[in-house]
N, C-alpha and C positions, 0 to 999 in steps of 0.2 A: 147661646154665650151660658157657661156652668158660674152659678152663683157663687161668690167670695163669702168667705165666712167672715163677717166681723166679728173680731175680739170683744168677748163683753168682759167691760172693766166695772167694777163696782165700786165707788166712790164713798168717802166718808166726809162730814162736816164736821173737822176737829176740832176741839175746845182748848184755848191757848192757857197754858199752865204756869205758876210761879214756881220759879226755880227752886230748889228743891235745898234746904240749908245745909243738908248731909253732904259731909264729902263722899262718901264712898257712891258710886256710880249707880244709877238704877237707869235699867231698859224703859221708856216710856210705852203703853199700849198702844198711843197714837203712833209712834214709827210702827212697831209691830206690825200694824195693819195695814201701814202704808207699803211695807215691803213684802208683804203678804203680795197685795194687790198688783205691784211690779213684777211679781215672779208670776203670778195669774196671768197678767195681759202676755209676758214675753211666752209663757206655755202654749196660750192661745194661738196666738201668732204664727208660734214654730208649726205647732198641729195644724193651722190653716195652709200655714205653704207647702207642707208635707202633703197634702190629701188633695187640695186643688193647685196650687202653684206650682209643684214640683214635676219637672215634665224629663225624662233620663232621655241622653240622646239616643234616638234607634239607631239599632245596628245592625248591617246584613247577616242572615243567617251562615253560620260556619257549617259545612257539608263534607261529609267524611262518606264518599262515593266506593261502592266494592267496586273492584277491578279485577279478580283472582276470577281465572278461568273464561276470561273473555277476550276478544281480538285484540292484539296488542304491539306496538309497534315501537322498536327503543329500547334502551339499556332498563332493565328491571330497577336499576340503583339509581334512573334518573333523578334529579332534584327535581322537575318538574311533571307531574302528569296531569294530563288531558283528556276527560271524558268526553266523549260527545256522543248524545243521543242523537240520533239522526235517521232519515227515512230516504230510501233510495230515488224516490219521485219526486220529492221537495224539491221545489226551481232555487230554493232560498239554500238549502245543503250544498247543490250542485255549484251557485255561486259562488259560498266559503271554499268548496272546494276546490274551485280554478283558479282561484284569489289569492287564496291565502293559505290554503294545506301546507301546498310544497314549500313556497318562499318561506313561510312560519317553520316548517323542519329543517329548512338548511340556512335559517337565522343562526339558529341554537344547536349545532350538530354535539351530539352526545348526551344532552342536558334534556330532552322530552322523551317523555313515554308516551305514545299517543295510543287511547284504548278505546273502539269505537263499542257502542250499545246500540240496539236497535229500540224504535217510537216507530212505528209504520202506520201512518195516519190511515185513518176509516175510509178518507174519500179517496185516495190515491190506491185503484186495484192491484198495481204491480207490487207495493211496499211490502207485503209478507213476501210474497215468491221471490223478488229480487233480494232480499235479504236469508233468504232459506238458499236460495243461488248459490251467494257469495261465502254461506257458511259451509255447504256442499261444497265448493272448489278448498276450503279448509282443510277439509278432510284429507287433500291432494296436496296440501302445504301450498296452496296456491290463493288464500282468502283474501291476502290484498291485494295482489293482481288480478283478483276477480273484483273487488269494491274500487278499484281505480279501472278497469274497465267499463264498469255500470257508469261511473260519473262520466267518464274519458267521451264515450257516446250516447251524453244525455242528449243534446239538441238533437244528435240523427234519430234517438228513437222518441222526443216528442216535440220536436219543434214543430209539427205538422198539426200533431192531433196529441192536445197532453193527455187525453181520456183511453187513449190507445190500449188495448190488452197484449199485452207481450204474453207469444205462446210457447211452447215446453223448446220448440225448433230455436227461437233466438237466444234462450240461455243455453242451450245447446252448440251455438255457435261460437260463442263466448268460451265457452269451456275449452272447443276445439281449437281455437286460434291460442289457447294457454297450455296446449298440449296434452290436457288431462285425460283420463279415461272415459270417456263420454257415456258409457253404458253404467259405468259405475255411479258417476256424477247424477245424469238422471234416474237413476234406482233413489238416491239419496233423497232429489227434491221430489220426486212422485209419491214416495212414504212420507215424506211430511215429517221427517227426522227431526227438523229441529225447529219445528211450528211452534210447541211450548217453551221452548227456550226463549224465542224471542216472543212470545204473548209474556214469558215472566219476566222478560226486560221489561217493559212498558207496565206489569203490573207495580214493579220493583218503584219507576219513575213515579207513579200517580199516588203511593203513599209516602214519598218526599215531604218532607215538612217545606209550607210557603218560606217563601223570600222578603224577605222587607226591604224595600228598594226606596231609597233619598234621592231626591230631585233636587234642583241647587237652590230652591228656597227653603231645604232643610224640611220639607214634606213628605212624610213615610206613607206607601201603600205597600199593598200586598201583592205578591205575585205566584202563581204557581211554581214549583221548582221546576218543573217540564213541563209547559205549556204549552208548547209548540217544538218544531226543528227549524235549525239546527238548537239545541241547547248545549254549553259547555261548562263543565267546572274545571277550572284551572285550579291545582291544589284543593285549596278548600273555599274558592272564589266562584260563584256562580255566574255567567254570564249569558244571557236569554238574546240570540239573536246570531244573523251571520256577520258580525263588528269588523271593520277592516283590521288589517295587520297591526295597526299603531297601536288599538286598544288592546290587544295581547299582549305585545310588546310591554307594554306600560304594565301590567301584571306581572307578565314573568319577569322582567328586571326588576321589579319589586320585590318578589320571591325570591330571586337569586342574592339579591342584597340580604336577606336575613342571615 
């Protein structure tokens, strides 16, 4: 526990004086010293409070996440912008996609712009290649269709073996199903056209300032802005984790009332 400064108070033994016979009022020295003592006490108490006792209410970090140049879905002028940092091999990202993503977009038609940014985790061997595949499909105007295909087929890909390595033929099969030019798609992937773009996404996420999280008891802790996947930024608010749709609605409804 930090020490609490006790205000130092200087006291004097004042001698009682006979009332003056003069009619003009005079300020007695004892009263002056007493007044200065009170002021010093008050100043010391205030200073101690400011140094040791004052604790400002912690507030969450306000974020302004860059969205220009990244895959997005929804009106450019939508009042709600949701940015997701995600990983195509992450089971929690898949769970959020399968349980929340589509119902949330349907609940707010025309009011959400959804932006996808990549944060491939190092222990997911397919995360980088899958992100490259989606961006290569985007070259043929099929980014979101490929994004959905990867998550829609998540259980087929990983239910039996989470560590399974996807080969080029698997990615090409999704491209074929979407009617893409497979040769162009494969050339894009094998040249790693978007590898640096994806790595820059992760670098950007790692340079964001930490967030301040306050629990129900008012205790504040700090968390990395993007410490894992999925992590969302709803306008300026950070939401780390695959929260249920009710949590997203709570933040969105509050934003729409502003």
